[in-house]
Biopython code that builds the backbone (N, CA, C, O; Angstrom):
import numpy as np
from Bio.PDB.StructureBuilder import StructureBuilder

atoms = [
    (1, "MET", "N", (2.114, -3.577, -26.608)),
    (1, "MET", "CA", (0.976, -2.704, -26.751)),
    (1, "MET", "C", (0.333, -2.862, -28.130)),
    (1, "MET", "O", (-0.888, -2.788, -28.267)),
    (2, "LYS", "N", (1.163, -3.078, -29.143)),
    (2, "LYS", "CA", (0.609, -3.233, -30.488)),
    (2, "LYS", "C", (-0.214, -4.506, -30.599)),
    (2, "LYS", "O", (-1.201, -4.550, -31.333)),
    (3, "ALA", "N", (0.192, -5.546, -29.868)),
    (3, "ALA", "CA", (-0.520, -6.820, -29.951)),
    (3, "ALA", "C", (-1.907, -6.725, -29.320)),
    (3, "ALA", "O", (-2.837, -7.408, -29.748)),
    (4, "ASN", "N", (-2.040, -5.882, -28.308)),
    (4, "ASN", "CA", (-3.326, -5.737, -27.623)),
    (4, "ASN", "C", (-3.526, -4.264, -27.271)),
    (4, "ASN", "O", (-3.271, -3.874, -26.131)),
    (5, "PRO", "N", (-3.971, -3.446, -28.206)),
    (5, "PRO", "CA", (-4.071, -2.005, -27.963)),
    (5, "PRO", "C", (-5.081, -1.627, -26.885)),
    (5, "PRO", "O", (-5.008, -0.527, -26.338)),
    (6, "GLY", "N", (-5.998, -2.494, -26.576)),
    (6, "GLY", "CA", (-6.986, -2.194, -25.540)),
    (6, "GLY", "C", (-6.593, -2.712, -24.172)),
    (6, "GLY", "O", (-7.414, -2.707, -23.254)),
    (7, "ALA", "N", (-5.353, -3.159, -24.013)),
    (7, "ALA", "CA", (-4.918, -3.728, -22.736)),
    (7, "ALA", "C", (-4.895, -2.654, -21.648)),
    (7, "ALA", "O", (-4.416, -1.540, -21.855)),
    (8, "LYS", "N", (-5.420, -3.019, -20.501)),
    (8, "LYS", "CA", (-5.433, -2.120, -19.344)),
    (8, "LYS", "C", (-5.140, -2.945, -18.099)),
    (8, "LYS", "O", (-5.435, -4.138, -18.035)),
    (9, "GLN", "N", (-4.568, -2.293, -17.139)),
    (9, "GLN", "CA", (-4.377, -2.933, -15.844)),
    (9, "GLN", "C", (-5.745, -3.083, -15.191)),
    (9, "GLN", "O", (-6.656, -2.313, -15.495)),
    (10, "PRO", "N", (-5.910, -4.061, -14.298)),
    (10, "PRO", "CA", (-7.222, -4.253, -13.661)),
    (10, "PRO", "C", (-7.737, -2.992, -12.975)),
    (10, "PRO", "O", (-8.931, -2.700, -13.039)),
    (11, "TRP", "N", (-6.848, -2.237, -12.315)),
    (11, "TRP", "CA", (-7.288, -1.048, -11.586)),
    (11, "TRP", "C", (-7.648, 0.107, -12.510)),
    (11, "TRP", "O", (-8.228, 1.095, -12.061)),
    (12, "ASP", "N", (-7.312, -0.002, -13.797)),
    (12, "ASP", "CA", (-7.701, 1.019, -14.763)),
    (12, "ASP", "C", (-9.077, 0.758, -15.361)),
    (12, "ASP", "O", (-9.620, 1.617, -16.056)),
    (13, "GLN", "N", (-9.639, -0.395, -15.108)),
    (13, "GLN", "CA", (-10.977, -0.727, -15.595)),
    (13, "GLN", "C", (-12.014, 0.062, -14.793)),
    (13, "GLN", "O", (-11.876, 0.184, -13.576)),
    (14, "PRO", "N", (-13.028, 0.588, -15.431)),
    (14, "PRO", "CA", (-14.026, 1.389, -14.708)),
    (14, "PRO", "C", (-14.791, 0.614, -13.642)),
    (14, "PRO", "O", (-15.269, 1.217, -12.682)),
    (15, "ASN", "N", (-14.920, -0.693, -13.777)),
    (15, "ASN", "CA", (-15.695, -1.469, -12.800)),
    (15, "ASN", "C", (-14.810, -2.162, -11.762)),
    (15, "ASN", "O", (-15.277, -3.060, -11.062)),
    (16, "PHE", "N", (-13.529, -1.757, -11.649)),
    (16, "PHE", "CA", (-12.614, -2.391, -10.702)),
    (16, "PHE", "C", (-13.040, -2.108, -9.266)),
    (16, "PHE", "O", (-13.389, -0.981, -8.914)),
    (17, "LYS", "N", (-13.003, -3.141, -8.457)),
    (17, "LYS", "CA", (-13.285, -3.007, -7.028)),
    (17, "LYS", "C", (-12.139, -3.653, -6.263)),
    (17, "LYS", "O", (-11.637, -4.709, -6.646)),
    (18, "LEU", "N", (-11.735, -3.006, -5.184)),
    (18, "LEU", "CA", (-10.678, -3.561, -4.350)),
    (18, "LEU", "C", (-11.137, -4.878, -3.746)),
    (18, "LEU", "O", (-12.280, -4.982, -3.301)),
    (19, "PRO", "N", (-10.267, -5.892, -3.720)),
    (19, "PRO", "CA", (-10.666, -7.177, -3.131)),
    (19, "PRO", "C", (-11.086, -7.051, -1.663)),
    (19, "PRO", "O", (-11.965, -7.776, -1.197)),
    (20, "SER", "N", (-10.451, -6.127, -0.942)),
    (20, "SER", "CA", (-10.769, -5.960, 0.480)),
    (20, "SER", "C", (-11.806, -4.876, 0.721)),
    (20, "SER", "O", (-12.113, -4.568, 1.872)),
    (21, "GLY", "N", (-12.345, -4.300, -0.322)),
    (21, "GLY", "CA", (-13.277, -3.192, -0.163)),
    (21, "GLY", "C", (-12.508, -1.903, 0.093)),
    (21, "GLY", "O", (-11.283, -1.914, 0.207)),
    (22, "LYS", "N", (-13.222, -0.812, 0.183)),
    (22, "LYS", "CA", (-12.591, 0.479, 0.453)),
    (22, "LYS", "C", (-12.002, 0.478, 1.850)),
    (22, "LYS", "O", (-12.438, -0.271, 2.723)),
    (23, "VAL", "N", (-11.008, 1.327, 2.047)),
    (23, "VAL", "CA", (-10.323, 1.388, 3.337)),
    (23, "VAL", "C", (-11.319, 1.722, 4.448)),
    (23, "VAL", "O", (-11.340, 1.060, 5.485)),
    (24, "PHE", "N", (-12.131, 2.736, 4.233)),
    (24, "PHE", "CA", (-13.110, 3.138, 5.242)),
    (24, "PHE", "C", (-14.466, 2.534, 4.914)),
    (24, "PHE", "O", (-15.423, 3.235, 4.584)),
    (25, "SER", "N", (-14.518, 1.217, 5.016)),
    (25, "SER", "CA", (-15.752, 0.460, 4.824)),
    (25, "SER", "C", (-15.802, -0.584, 5.933)),
    (25, "SER", "O", (-14.798, -0.789, 6.616)),
    (26, "PRO", "N", (-16.924, -1.243, 6.133)),
    (26, "PRO", "CA", (-16.971, -2.279, 7.165)),
    (26, "PRO", "C", (-15.900, -3.363, 6.972)),
    (26, "PRO", "O", (-15.289, -3.816, 7.940)),
    (27, "THR", "N", (-15.680, -3.768, 5.731)),
    (27, "THR", "CA", (-14.650, -4.781, 5.472)),
    (27, "THR", "C", (-13.264, -4.217, 5.739)),
    (27, "THR", "O", (-12.433, -4.875, 6.365)),
    (28, "GLY", "N", (-13.012, -3.008, 5.270)),
    (28, "GLY", "CA", (-11.721, -2.369, 5.504)),
    (28, "GLY", "C", (-11.429, -2.180, 6.972)),
    (28, "GLY", "O", (-10.283, -2.305, 7.403)),
    (29, "MET", "N", (-12.460, -1.880, 7.745)),
    (29, "MET", "CA", (-12.273, -1.692, 9.186)),
    (29, "MET", "C", (-11.989, -3.014, 9.902)),
    (29, "MET", "O", (-11.534, -3.010, 11.045)),
    (30, "GLN", "N", (-12.249, -4.123, 9.252)),
    (30, "GLN", "CA", (-11.862, -5.414, 9.817)),
    (30, "GLN", "C", (-10.425, -5.757, 9.447)),
    (30, "GLN", "O", (-9.740, -6.449, 10.200)),
    (31, "ILE", "N", (-9.966, -5.281, 8.299)),
    (31, "ILE", "CA", (-8.634, -5.646, 7.806)),
    (31, "ILE", "C", (-7.528, -4.767, 8.382)),
    (31, "ILE", "O", (-6.539, -5.289, 8.897)),
    (32, "TRP", "N", (-7.674, -3.451, 8.306)),
    (32, "TRP", "CA", (-6.559, -2.565, 8.635)),
    (32, "TRP", "C", (-6.184, -2.549, 10.110)),
    (32, "TRP", "O", (-4.990, -2.593, 10.403)),
    (33, "PRO", "N", (-7.107, -2.490, 11.053)),
    (33, "PRO", "CA", (-6.671, -2.574, 12.453)),
    (33, "PRO", "C", (-5.982, -3.901, 12.765)),
    (33, "PRO", "O", (-5.013, -3.938, 13.524)),
    (34, "ALA", "N", (-6.478, -4.978, 12.187)),
    (34, "ALA", "CA", (-5.850, -6.286, 12.405)),
    (34, "ALA", "C", (-4.456, -6.328, 11.787)),
    (34, "ALA", "O", (-3.531, -6.865, 12.396)),
    (35, "ALA", "N", (-4.293, -5.779, 10.602)),
    (35, "ALA", "CA", (-2.975, -5.759, 9.961)),
    (35, "ALA", "C", (-1.975, -4.982, 10.793)),
    (35, "ALA", "O", (-0.827, -5.398, 10.945)),
    (36, "ASN", "N", (-2.406, -3.861, 11.329)),
    (36, "ASN", "CA", (-1.530, -3.055, 12.185)),
    (36, "ASN", "C", (-1.177, -3.815, 13.462)),
    (36, "ASN", "O", (-0.025, -3.796, 13.895)),
    (37, "ALA", "N", (-2.145, -4.474, 14.056)),
    (37, "ALA", "CA", (-1.889, -5.249, 15.276)),
    (37, "ALA", "C", (-0.923, -6.402, 15.005)),
    (37, "ALA", "O", (-0.028, -6.665, 15.810)),
    (38, "ILE", "N", (-1.096, -7.079, 13.895)),
    (38, "ILE", "CA", (-0.192, -8.187, 13.547)),
    (38, "ILE", "C", (1.218, -7.657, 13.311)),
    (38, "ILE", "O", (2.194, -8.265, 13.750)),
    (39, "TYR", "N", (1.324, -6.531, 12.623)),
    (39, "TYR", "CA", (2.644, -5.922, 12.410)),
    (39, "TYR", "C", (3.322, -5.647, 13.742)),
    (39, "TYR", "O", (4.484, -6.004, 13.936)),
    (40, "ARG", "N", (2.607, -5.018, 14.654)),
    (40, "ARG", "CA", (3.210, -4.679, 15.956)),
    (40, "ARG", "C", (3.538, -5.922, 16.766)),
    (40, "ARG", "O", (4.572, -5.972, 17.433)),
    (41, "ARG", "N", (2.678, -6.915, 16.717)),
    (41, "ARG", "CA", (2.923, -8.150, 17.464)),
    (41, "ARG", "C", (4.165, -8.872, 16.948)),
    (41, "ARG", "O", (4.965, -9.385, 17.729)),
    (42, "GLU", "N", (4.314, -8.906, 15.642)),
    (42, "GLU", "CA", (5.412, -9.661, 15.043)),
    (42, "GLU", "C", (6.742, -8.906, 15.032)),
    (42, "GLU", "O", (7.799, -9.535, 15.067)),
    (43, "THR", "N", (6.711, -7.588, 14.985)),
    (43, "THR", "CA", (7.955, -6.825, 14.821)),
    (43, "THR", "C", (8.328, -5.962, 16.020)),
    (43, "THR", "O", (9.437, -5.432, 16.080)),
    (44, "TYR", "N", (7.410, -5.818, 16.974)),
    (44, "TYR", "CA", (7.620, -4.911, 18.111)),
    (44, "TYR", "C", (7.982, -3.507, 17.622)),
    (44, "TYR", "O", (8.692, -2.765, 18.301)),
    (45, "ASP", "N", (7.493, -3.163, 16.459)),
    (45, "ASP", "CA", (7.704, -1.853, 15.825)),
    (45, "ASP", "C", (9.180, -1.576, 15.549)),
    (45, "ASP", "O", (9.607, -0.421, 15.553)),
    (46, "ASN", "N", (9.964, -2.634, 15.307)),
    (46, "ASN", "CA", (11.393, -2.500, 15.056)),
    (46, "ASN", "C", (11.771, -2.573, 13.577)),
    (46, "ASN", "O", (12.957, -2.512, 13.252)),
    (47, "TYR", "N", (10.820, -2.700, 12.691)),
    (47, "TYR", "CA", (11.106, -2.825, 11.257)),
    (47, "TYR", "C", (10.391, -1.720, 10.495)),
    (47, "TYR", "O", (9.236, -1.884, 10.102)),
    (48, "PRO", "N", (11.065, -0.601, 10.282)),
    (48, "PRO", "CA", (10.403, 0.531, 9.633)),
    (48, "PRO", "C", (9.958, 0.231, 8.200)),
    (48, "PRO", "O", (9.003, 0.845, 7.724)),
    (49, "ALA", "N", (10.614, -0.685, 7.506)),
    (49, "ALA", "CA", (10.189, -0.994, 6.137)),
    (49, "ALA", "C", (8.813, -1.640, 6.129)),
    (49, "ALA", "O", (7.979, -1.311, 5.285)),
    (50, "ALA", "N", (8.566, -2.555, 7.057)),
    (50, "ALA", "CA", (7.249, -3.199, 7.130)),
    (50, "ALA", "C", (6.167, -2.175, 7.455)),
    (50, "ALA", "O", (5.071, -2.216, 6.898)),
    (51, "LYS", "N", (6.486, -1.264, 8.357)),
    (51, "LYS", "CA", (5.526, -0.211, 8.702)),
    (51, "LYS", "C", (5.271, 0.704, 7.500)),
    (51, "LYS", "O", (4.137, 1.119, 7.261)),
    (52, "ALA", "N", (6.326, 1.015, 6.748)),
    (52, "ALA", "CA", (6.180, 1.861, 5.564)),
    (52, "ALA", "C", (5.329, 1.178, 4.501)),
    (52, "ALA", "O", (4.546, 1.833, 3.814)),
    (53, "ILE", "N", (5.480, -0.128, 4.366)),
    (53, "ILE", "CA", (4.666, -0.869, 3.396)),
    (53, "ILE", "C", (3.196, -0.765, 3.764)),
    (53, "ILE", "O", (2.359, -0.446, 2.920)),
    (54, "LEU", "N", (2.885, -1.034, 5.022)),
    (54, "LEU", "CA", (1.479, -0.932, 5.457)),
    (54, "LEU", "C", (0.945, 0.484, 5.255)),
    (54, "LEU", "O", (-0.175, 0.668, 4.780)),
    (55, "SER", "N", (1.743, 1.473, 5.614)),
    (55, "SER", "CA", (1.301, 2.864, 5.481)),
    (55, "SER", "C", (1.084, 3.250, 4.024)),
    (55, "SER", "O", (0.093, 3.898, 3.686)),
    (56, "SER", "N", (2.021, 2.847, 3.161)),
    (56, "SER", "CA", (1.878, 3.237, 1.755)),
    (56, "SER", "C", (0.683, 2.544, 1.102)),
    (56, "SER", "O", (0.008, 3.141, 0.263)),
    (57, "VAL", "N", (0.417, 1.306, 1.473)),
    (57, "VAL", "CA", (-0.757, 0.615, 0.918)),
    (57, "VAL", "C", (-2.037, 1.258, 1.452)),
    (57, "VAL", "O", (-2.966, 1.522, 0.689)),
    (58, "PHE", "N", (-2.084, 1.511, 2.764)),
    (58, "PHE", "CA", (-3.265, 2.129, 3.365)),
    (58, "PHE", "C", (-3.561, 3.477, 2.713)),
    (58, "PHE", "O", (-4.700, 3.751, 2.334)),
    (59, "GLU", "N", (-2.543, 4.311, 2.584)),
    (59, "GLU", "CA", (-2.738, 5.629, 1.979)),
    (59, "GLU", "C", (-3.008, 5.519, 0.477)),
    (59, "GLU", "O", (-3.871, 6.214, -0.058)),
    (60, "GLY", "N", (-2.267, 4.647, -0.192)),
    (60, "GLY", "CA", (-2.391, 4.522, -1.638)),
    (60, "GLY", "C", (-3.743, 4.025, -2.098)),
    (60, "GLY", "O", (-4.211, 4.394, -3.174)),
    (61, "LEU", "N", (-4.376, 3.186, -1.289)),
    (61, "LEU", "CA", (-5.697, 2.677, -1.669)),
    (61, "LEU", "C", (-6.761, 3.771, -1.702)),
    (61, "LEU", "O", (-7.841, 3.572, -2.258)),
    (62, "GLN", "N", (-6.466, 4.898, -1.122)),
    (62, "GLN", "CA", (-7.418, 5.993, -1.081)),
    (62, "GLN", "C", (-7.158, 7.037, -2.171)),
    (62, "GLN", "O", (-7.855, 8.049, -2.248)),
    (63, "LEU", "N", (-6.150, 6.784, -3.009)),
    (63, "LEU", "CA", (-5.728, 7.763, -4.011)),
    (63, "LEU", "C", (-5.795, 7.182, -5.415)),
    (63, "LEU", "O", (-5.852, 5.963, -5.581)),
    (64, "PRO", "N", (-5.788, 8.045, -6.428)),
    (64, "PRO", "CA", (-5.613, 7.550, -7.799)),
    (64, "PRO", "C", (-4.226, 6.905, -7.930)),
    (64, "PRO", "O", (-3.319, 7.228, -7.163)),
    (65, "MET", "N", (-4.066, 6.014, -8.881)),
    (65, "MET", "CA", (-2.841, 5.219, -8.998)),
    (65, "MET", "C", (-1.583, 6.083, -9.082)),
    (65, "MET", "O", (-0.591, 5.769, -8.425)),
    (66, "ASP", "N", (-1.593, 7.152, -9.863)),
    (66, "ASP", "CA", (-0.393, 7.979, -10.010)),
    (66, "ASP", "C", (0.031, 8.592, -8.681)),
    (66, "ASP", "O", (1.217, 8.605, -8.354)),
    (67, "LEU", "N", (-0.918, 9.093, -7.925)),
    (67, "LEU", "CA", (-0.595, 9.658, -6.613)),
    (67, "LEU", "C", (-0.180, 8.567, -5.635)),
    (67, "LEU", "O", (0.709, 8.779, -4.809)),
    (68, "ALA", "N", (-0.808, 7.417, -5.720)),
    (68, "ALA", "CA", (-0.452, 6.305, -4.840)),
    (68, "ALA", "C", (0.992, 5.874, -5.080)),
    (68, "ALA", "O", (1.709, 5.562, -4.129)),
    (69, "LEU", "N", (1.419, 5.854, -6.324)),
    (69, "LEU", "CA", (2.808, 5.504, -6.630)),
    (69, "LEU", "C", (3.771, 6.552, -6.102)),
    (69, "LEU", "O", (4.881, 6.216, -5.689)),
    (70, "ALA", "N", (3.368, 7.815, -6.110)),
    (70, "ALA", "CA", (4.213, 8.871, -5.544)),
    (70, "ALA", "C", (4.355, 8.695, -4.033)),
    (70, "ALA", "O", (5.441, 8.875, -3.483)),
    (71, "VAL", "N", (3.259, 8.344, -3.367)),
    (71, "VAL", "CA", (3.306, 8.088, -1.922)),
    (71, "VAL", "C", (4.245, 6.923, -1.632)),
    (71, "VAL", "O", (5.078, 6.996, -0.729)),
    (72, "GLU", "N", (4.105, 5.853, -2.403)),
    (72, "GLU", "CA", (4.956, 4.683, -2.206)),
    (72, "GLU", "C", (6.432, 5.027, -2.403)),
    (72, "GLU", "O", (7.280, 4.582, -1.629)),
    (73, "SER", "N", (6.742, 5.812, -3.426)),
    (73, "SER", "CA", (8.137, 6.156, -3.686)),
    (73, "SER", "C", (8.706, 7.027, -2.569)),
    (73, "SER", "O", (9.894, 6.930, -2.263)),
    (74, "ARG", "N", (7.891, 7.865, -1.964)),
    (74, "ARG", "CA", (8.371, 8.690, -0.850)),
    (74, "ARG", "C", (8.672, 7.835, 0.380)),
    (74, "ARG", "O", (9.678, 8.049, 1.056)),
    (75, "TYR", "N", (7.812, 6.881, 0.665)),
    (75, "TYR", "CA", (8.102, 5.962, 1.773)),
    (75, "TYR", "C", (9.380, 5.172, 1.485)),
    (75, "TYR", "O", (10.203, 4.980, 2.380)),
    (76, "PHE", "N", (9.550, 4.716, 0.250)),
    (76, "PHE", "CA", (10.732, 3.952, -0.122)),
    (76, "PHE", "C", (11.995, 4.789, 0.064)),
    (76, "PHE", "O", (12.990, 4.305, 0.604)),
    (77, "ALA", "N", (11.956, 6.045, -0.384)),
    (77, "ALA", "CA", (13.120, 6.929, -0.232)),
    (77, "ALA", "C", (13.430, 7.169, 1.245)),
    (77, "ALA", "O", (14.595, 7.227, 1.640)),
    (78, "LYS", "N", (12.399, 7.304, 2.041)),
    (78, "LYS", "CA", (12.613, 7.511, 3.481)),
    (78, "LYS", "C", (13.295, 6.287, 4.102)),
    (78, "LYS", "O", (14.190, 6.428, 4.934)),
    (79, "ILE", "N", (12.876, 5.105, 3.701)),
    (79, "ILE", "CA", (13.485, 3.880, 4.225)),
    (79, "ILE", "C", (14.932, 3.765, 3.764)),
    (79, "ILE", "O", (15.791, 3.350, 4.541)),
    (80, "LEU", "N", (15.215, 4.125, 2.520)),
    (80, "LEU", "CA", (16.598, 4.063, 2.017)),
    (80, "LEU", "C", (17.538, 4.946, 2.826)),
    (80, "LEU", "O", (18.719, 4.629, 2.968)),
    (81, "ARG", "N", (17.027, 6.044, 3.353)),
    (81, "ARG", "CA", (17.852, 6.971, 4.128)),
    (81, "ARG", "C", (17.891, 6.643, 5.615)),
    (81, "ARG", "O", (18.551, 7.347, 6.380)),
    (82, "SER", "N", (17.208, 5.604, 6.031)),
    (82, "SER", "CA", (17.120, 5.300, 7.462)),
    (82, "SER", "C", (18.401, 4.639, 7.976)),
    (82, "SER", "O", (19.187, 4.092, 7.202)),
    (83, "LYS", "N", (18.593, 4.700, 9.292)),
    (83, "LYS", "CA", (19.772, 4.084, 9.909)),
    (83, "LYS", "C", (19.722, 2.558, 9.758)),
    (83, "LYS", "O", (20.768, 1.913, 9.688)),
    (84, "GLU", "N", (18.519, 1.975, 9.709)),
    (84, "GLU", "CA", (18.395, 0.526, 9.549)),
    (84, "GLU", "C", (18.891, 0.077, 8.182)),
    (84, "GLU", "O", (19.436, -1.019, 8.053)),
    (85, "ALA", "N", (18.712, 0.898, 7.172)),
    (85, "ALA", "CA", (19.147, 0.540, 5.823)),
    (85, "ALA", "C", (20.664, 0.561, 5.695)),
    (85, "ALA", "O", (21.220, -0.087, 4.807)),
    (86, "ARG", "N", (21.332, 1.291, 6.564)),
    (86, "ARG", "CA", (22.791, 1.369, 6.507)),
    (86, "ARG", "C", (23.449, 0.135, 7.096)),
    (86, "ARG", "O", (24.641, -0.078, 6.871)),
    (87, "ARG", "N", (22.736, -0.669, 7.828)),
    (87, "ARG", "CA", (23.329, -1.838, 8.496)),
    (87, "ARG", "C", (23.525, -2.981, 7.552)),
    (87, "ARG", "O", (24.013, -4.037, 7.955)),
]
sb = StructureBuilder()
sb.init_structure("model")
sb.init_model(0)
sb.init_chain("A")
sb.init_seg("    ")
for serial, (resi, resn, name, xyz) in enumerate(atoms, 1):
    if name == "N":
        sb.init_residue(resn, " ", resi, " ")
    sb.init_atom(name, np.array(xyz, "f"), 0.0, 1.0, " ", f" {name:<3s}", serial, name[0])
structure = sb.get_structure()
């Protein structure tokens, strides 16, 4: 931090834009339904971690970073407690 006191993450920059656009935008509406369909096609809904990843990203993109990280950590904790994680 001392070497570069003005360093910021890309998402902390005021002009940051998501590469895929906002979730509820024409571009987002092309990405998220397809991502969900690919997940279901490839996993038959048998991998809760993959579903949690998609859910946390989808929800997190609509929130400020601090809240998005809280959402992600809750999904992670839920997966850690799942029966699949015990195997």
